[in-house]
C-alpha positions as CSV (number, residue, x, y, z in Angstrom):
1,M,103.5,-57.0,75.5
2,F,99.9,-55.9,76.4
3,P,98.1,-57.8,73.6
4,H,100.1,-60.9,74.5
5,H,99.1,-60.5,78.2
6,R,95.5,-59.8,77.3
7,E,95.3,-63.0,75.3
8,R,96.8,-65.0,78.2
9,E,94.1,-64.3,80.8
10,Q,90.4,-64.4,79.7
11,P,87.1,-64.2,81.6
12,I,85.1,-67.4,81.7
13,F,82.1,-66.5,83.9
14,S,80.7,-63.3,85.3
15,A,77.8,-62.5,87.7
16,R,76.6,-59.4,89.6
17,A,76.4,-59.4,93.4
18,H,76.9,-57.3,96.5
19,V,80.4,-58.0,97.9
20,F,81.2,-58.3,101.6
21,Q,84.3,-59.0,103.7
22,I,84.4,-60.4,107.2
23,D,85.3,-58.0,110.0
24,P,89.0,-58.7,110.8
25,T,88.4,-57.7,114.4
26,T,85.3,-59.6,115.4
27,K,85.4,-62.3,112.7
28,R,81.6,-62.3,112.9
29,N,80.2,-59.2,111.3
30,W,80.1,-58.5,107.5
31,I,81.5,-55.3,106.1
32,P,80.2,-54.1,102.7
33,A,83.0,-53.9,100.2
34,S,80.8,-52.2,97.6
35,K,78.0,-49.7,97.7
36,H,76.0,-51.5,95.0
37,A,76.1,-54.7,93.0
38,V,79.3,-55.2,91.1
39,T,80.6,-57.7,88.5
40,V,82.4,-60.7,89.9
41,S,84.3,-62.7,87.3
42,F,86.3,-65.9,87.0
43,F,89.5,-65.5,85.0
44,Y,91.7,-68.2,83.5
45,D,95.4,-67.8,82.8
46,A,96.3,-70.3,80.2
47,T,100.0,-69.7,80.4
48,R,100.3,-70.3,84.2
49,N,97.2,-72.5,84.3
50,V,95.8,-70.5,87.2
51,Y,92.2,-69.5,88.0
52,R,91.3,-66.2,89.7
53,I,88.2,-64.4,91.0
54,I,88.3,-60.7,90.3
55,S,85.9,-57.9,91.1
56,V,86.6,-54.2,90.7
57,G,84.7,-51.4,92.4
58,G,85.6,-47.9,91.3
59,T,89.4,-47.7,90.8
60,K,90.4,-50.5,93.2
61,A,90.1,-54.3,93.1
62,I,87.6,-55.5,95.7
63,I,88.4,-59.2,95.1
64,N,91.6,-60.6,93.7
65,C,91.6,-64.2,94.8
66,T,93.5,-67.2,93.3
67,V,91.3,-70.3,93.4
68,T,93.0,-73.2,95.1
69,P,91.7,-76.8,95.6
70,S,91.3,-76.3,99.3
71,M,88.7,-73.5,98.9
72,T,85.0,-74.3,99.5
73,F,82.1,-72.1,98.5
74,T,79.3,-72.4,101.1
75,K,75.7,-71.3,100.7
76,T,74.5,-69.7,104.0
77,S,71.1,-68.7,102.7
78,Q,69.0,-68.7,99.6
79,K,70.8,-65.7,98.1
80,F,74.1,-65.5,100.0
81,G,77.3,-67.5,99.8
82,Q,80.9,-67.2,101.2
83,W,84.4,-68.7,100.9
84,A,87.7,-68.2,102.8
85,D,90.9,-66.9,101.2
86,S,93.8,-68.0,103.4
87,R,96.3,-65.9,101.3
88,A,94.4,-62.7,101.9
89,N,93.5,-63.8,105.5
90,T,89.8,-62.9,104.9
91,V,86.4,-64.3,104.1
92,Y,84.4,-63.1,101.1
93,G,80.6,-63.0,101.0
94,L,78.4,-62.5,98.0
95,G,74.8,-61.5,98.0
96,F,72.9,-62.3,94.8
97,A,69.5,-61.0,93.5
98,T,68.1,-64.4,92.9
99,E,68.6,-68.0,94.1
100,Q,69.4,-69.1,90.5
101,Q,72.3,-66.7,90.3
102,L,73.7,-68.1,93.5
103,H,73.4,-71.6,92.3
104,Q,75.1,-70.8,89.0
105,F,78.0,-69.1,90.8
106,A,78.4,-72.1,93.2
107,E,78.5,-74.6,90.3
108,K,81.1,-72.5,88.5
109,F,83.1,-72.2,91.7
110,K,83.1,-76.0,92.1
111,E,84.0,-76.5,88.5
112,V,86.9,-74.0,88.7
113,K,88.1,-75.6,92.0
114,D,88.3,-79.0,90.3
115,A,90.1,-77.6,87.4
116,A,92.6,-75.9,89.7
117,R,93.2,-79.3,91.5
118,L,93.9,-81.0,88.2
119,A,96.2,-78.1,87.2
120,R,98.1,-78.4,90.5
121,E,98.5,-82.2,90.0
122,K,99.9,-81.7,86.6
123,S,102.2,-78.9,87.9
124,Q,103.5,-81.2,90.6
125,D,104.2,-84.0,88.1
126,K,106.0,-81.4,85.9
127,E,108.0,-80.2,88.9
128,L,109.1,-83.7,89.7
129,A,110.2,-84.2,86.1
130,N,112.1,-80.9,86.2
131,T,113.7,-81.8,89.5
132,A,115.1,-85.0,88.0
133,L,116.5,-83.0,85.1
134,T,118.1,-80.3,87.3
135,I,120.0,-82.9,89.4
136,A,122.6,-83.3,86.6
137,A,122.5,-79.7,85.4
138,P,124.8,-78.1,88.0
139,Q,127.4,-80.8,87.3
140,D,127.4,-80.0,83.6
141,L,127.5,-76.3,84.3
142,S,130.4,-76.7,86.8
143,D,132.2,-78.8,84.3
144,E,131.8,-76.1,81.6
145,L,132.9,-73.3,84.0
146,Q,136.0,-75.1,85.2
147,S,139.3,-74.4,83.4
148,P,140.5,-76.9,80.8
149,P,143.0,-79.5,82.1
150,V,146.6,-78.3,82.1
151,M,149.8,-79.7,83.4
152,C,150.2,-79.4,87.1
153,V,153.0,-77.0,87.9
154,N,152.6,-76.4,91.6
155,G,151.0,-79.7,92.6
156,P,148.0,-80.0,94.9
157,E,147.9,-76.2,95.7
158,D,147.3,-75.3,92.1
159,K,144.4,-77.8,91.8
160,L,142.8,-76.4,95.0
161,F,143.0,-72.8,93.7
162,R,141.3,-73.8,90.4
163,S,138.5,-75.6,92.2
164,Q,137.8,-72.6,94.5
165,S,137.7,-70.2,91.4
166,A,135.2,-72.4,89.7
167,D,132.9,-72.5,92.8
168,I,133.0,-68.7,93.1
169,T,132.2,-68.3,89.4
170,L,129.3,-70.8,89.7
171,S,127.8,-69.1,92.7
172,S,128.0,-65.6,91.1
173,E,126.3,-67.0,88.0
174,K,123.5,-68.5,90.0
175,E,123.0,-65.3,91.9
176,R,122.8,-63.3,88.7
177,I,120.2,-65.8,87.2
178,K,118.1,-65.5,90.4
179,K,118.2,-61.7,90.3
180,M,117.1,-61.7,86.6
181,L,114.2,-64.1,87.4
182,S,113.2,-61.9,90.3
183,E,113.3,-58.7,88.3
184,G,111.3,-60.5,85.5
185,S,108.6,-61.6,88.0
186,I,108.3,-58.1,89.4
187,C,108.0,-56.5,86.0
188,E,105.4,-59.1,85.0
189,M,103.3,-58.3,88.1
190,N,103.5,-54.6,87.4
191,L,102.5,-55.0,83.8
192,E,99.6,-57.3,84.8
193,A,98.3,-54.7,87.3
194,E,98.6,-52.0,84.8
195,L,96.8,-54.0,82.1
196,F,94.0,-54.9,84.5
197,T,93.6,-51.2,85.4
198,L,93.4,-50.3,81.6
199,Q,90.9,-53.1,81.0
200,D,88.7,-51.8,83.8
201,S,89.0,-48.2,82.6
202,N,88.1,-49.2,79.1
203,S,85.1,-51.3,80.2
204,K,83.9,-48.3,82.3
205,L,84.2,-45.9,79.3
206,V,82.3,-48.3,77.0
207,A,79.6,-48.7,79.6
208,A,79.4,-44.9,80.1
209,L,79.1,-44.5,76.3
210,H,76.3,-47.0,76.0
211,E,74.5,-45.4,79.0
212,A,74.9,-42.0,77.4
213,N,73.5,-43.2,74.1
214,A,70.6,-44.9,75.9
215,N,69.9,-41.7,77.8
216,V,69.9,-39.6,74.6
217,E,67.4,-42.0,73.0
218,Q,65.2,-41.9,76.1
219,W,65.2,-38.1,76.2
220,K,64.3,-38.0,72.5
221,K,61.4,-40.4,73.1
222,Q,60.2,-38.3,76.1
223,L,60.5,-35.1,74.1
224,T,58.4,-36.7,71.3
225,A,55.8,-37.8,73.8
226,Y,55.7,-34.3,75.3
227,Q,55.3,-32.7,71.9
228,E,52.4,-35.1,71.0
229,E,50.7,-34.4,74.3
230,T,51.1,-30.7,73.7
231,E,49.5,-31.0,70.3
232,R,46.7,-33.1,71.7
233,L,46.0,-30.5,74.5
234,R,46.1,-27.7,72.0
235,D,43.5,-29.5,69.8
236,Q,41.3,-30.0,72.8
237,V,41.5,-26.4,73.8
238,A,40.8,-25.3,70.2
239,D,37.7,-27.6,70.1
240,L,36.6,-26.3,73.4
241,E,36.9,-22.7,72.2
242,A,35.2,-23.5,68.9
243,H,32.4,-25.6,70.4
244,G,32.3,-24.5,74.0
245,P,29.3,-25.3,76.1
246,S,28.8,-21.6,76.9
247,D,27.3,-20.8,73.4
248,L,24.8,-23.6,73.7
249,L,23.7,-22.5,77.2
250,K,23.4,-18.9,76.1
251,D,21.2,-19.9,73.2
252,E,19.1,-22.1,75.5
253,L,18.8,-19.2,78.0
254,T,17.9,-16.7,75.3
255,Q,15.2,-19.1,73.9
256,S,13.8,-19.6,77.4
257,L,13.7,-15.9,78.1
258,E,11.9,-15.3,74.9
259,E,9.4,-18.0,75.7
260,L,9.0,-16.5,79.1
261,E,8.4,-13.1,77.8
262,A,5.9,-14.4,75.3
263,L,4.2,-16.3,78.1
264,L,4.0,-13.3,80.3
265,K,2.5,-11.2,77.5
266,A,-0.1,-13.9,76.9
267,K,-1.0,-14.0,80.6
268,D,-1.2,-10.3,80.8
269,E,-3.6,-10.3,77.9
270,E,-5.6,-13.0,79.6
271,I,-5.7,-11.0,82.8
272,H,-6.9,-7.9,81.0
273,I,-9.6,-9.9,79.3
274,L,-10.7,-11.4,82.6
275,Q,-10.7,-8.0,84.3
276,S,-12.7,-6.5,81.5
277,K,-15.3,-9.3,81.5
278,K,-15.7,-9.3,85.3
279,A,-17.2,-12.7,85.0
280,D,-16.2,-15.8,86.8
281,Y,-14.1,-13.8,89.2
282,H,-12.9,-16.8,91.2
283,E,-11.9,-18.7,88.2
284,M,-9.9,-15.7,87.0
285,E,-8.2,-15.5,90.4
286,H,-7.3,-19.1,90.3
287,Q,-5.8,-18.8,86.8
288,R,-3.9,-15.7,87.9
289,D,-2.4,-17.7,90.8
290,E,-1.4,-20.4,88.4
291,A,0.2,-17.8,86.1
292,I,2.1,-16.3,89.0
293,H,3.2,-19.8,90.1
294,R,4.4,-20.6,86.6
295,L,6.1,-17.2,86.4
296,R,8.0,-17.9,89.6
297,E,9.0,-21.3,88.2
298,M,10.3,-19.6,85.1
299,E,12.2,-17.1,87.2
300,M,13.8,-19.9,89.2
301,R,14.7,-21.7,86.0
302,N,16.1,-18.4,84.7
303,S,18.2,-18.1,87.8
304,D,19.4,-21.7,87.5
305,L,20.3,-21.1,83.8
306,E,22.2,-17.9,84.8
307,R,24.1,-19.9,87.4
308,R,25.0,-22.6,85.0
309,I,26.2,-20.0,82.5
310,Q,28.4,-18.5,85.2
311,N,29.8,-21.9,86.1
312,T,30.5,-22.7,82.5
313,E,32.2,-19.4,81.9
314,Q,34.3,-20.0,85.1
315,N,35.2,-23.5,83.9
316,L,36.1,-22.2,80.5
317,S,38.3,-19.5,82.2
318,N,40.0,-22.2,84.3
319,S,40.5,-24.4,81.2
320,L,42.2,-21.5,79.4
321,E,44.4,-20.8,82.5
322,D,45.3,-24.5,82.7
323,R,46.1,-24.5,79.0
324,D,48.4,-21.5,79.4
325,R,50.1,-22.9,82.4
326,L,50.5,-26.3,80.7
327,D,51.9,-24.6,77.6
328,T,54.4,-22.8,79.9
329,E,55.4,-26.0,81.6
330,I,55.8,-27.8,78.4
331,Q,57.9,-25.0,76.9
332,R,60.1,-25.1,80.1
333,A,60.3,-28.9,79.8
334,I,61.3,-28.6,76.1
335,E,64.0,-26.1,77.0
336,I,65.3,-28.4,79.8
337,L,65.3,-31.4,77.4
338,D,67.2,-29.4,74.8
339,I,69.8,-28.5,77.4
340,K,70.0,-32.1,78.6
341,I,70.4,-33.4,75.0
342,F,73.1,-30.8,74.3
343,D,75.0,-31.9,77.5
344,L,74.6,-35.6,76.6
345,N,75.9,-34.9,73.1
346,D,78.9,-33.1,74.6
347,L,79.4,-36.0,77.0
348,R,79.1,-38.5,74.1
349,Q,81.7,-36.6,72.1
350,S,84.0,-36.4,75.0
351,L,83.7,-40.1,75.6
352,V,84.3,-40.9,72.0
353,K,87.4,-38.7,72.1
354,L,88.6,-40.5,75.2
355,I,88.0,-43.9,73.6
356,D,89.8,-42.8,70.4
357,K,92.8,-41.8,72.5
């Protein structure tokens, strides 16, 4: 019976929106019927020629409204619309993400309402035809239920008894038929509700499976990106260690110190020569002052080079610490990703088992 029922009612249009219901007390304020946007669908029952609006949130139906020709969908803002359901004694409101979605829903509502009006007119014409046929049906049935004609033995009393027996039999038969129709309607409603619940559960399981697969692919991409970033950082650290700026600065400092020592030796020799000659004393004093000034400049340059070496060594040490910390964080992230992927695989297998069941 389920496949037959599933083929009978099919979705014809779906949209996502936030669902609201009017406050039954104040009749002014809106009460959210869903925490987030849900799917609102139009369904068509080809057997009964009925259109319904259905929306499910969680395990319960938020909207289960049969569309009638008297309903009107009203746009109250650029992204919000509403309609009244007299059978449920409430007013539904829908908030859409875009104005285009609201326009599409309103057009589909109008189209479905027109189709429901035509279906009702056809149903009324059919009922009129059936009424004309059922006028003669009780007479035929009563004729069949009555006893065949026999000779009258007791006169008018015997005829009255047979007529009363036929009426009682006809009434009991009508009651039995009504009871069977009532039980059939109740059973059909129960099966319809159960099928709707199964369809909703199936759609949720399929959506959860797709989401799990998407999450697994996303985690794999992130893991690959982290691995590539790790390799890149390792290459940078290796290059930094192999061709660090500290070696260049040390070589430059060593060369400068050697030049300074050579210069100092040369100046000392010049001082000794000047002192030995004792000539041009003032010129010698001036050259000595220049030599001392240059010596101080070289000392300042030496101090600056030493400070640069210390800063470079500190930067190198910080870089190594950052690399170690980054390696630790990446390792931790890889472990977390492995756990997440394992959990997602378990969830995927569980969902596959549930779907197979």
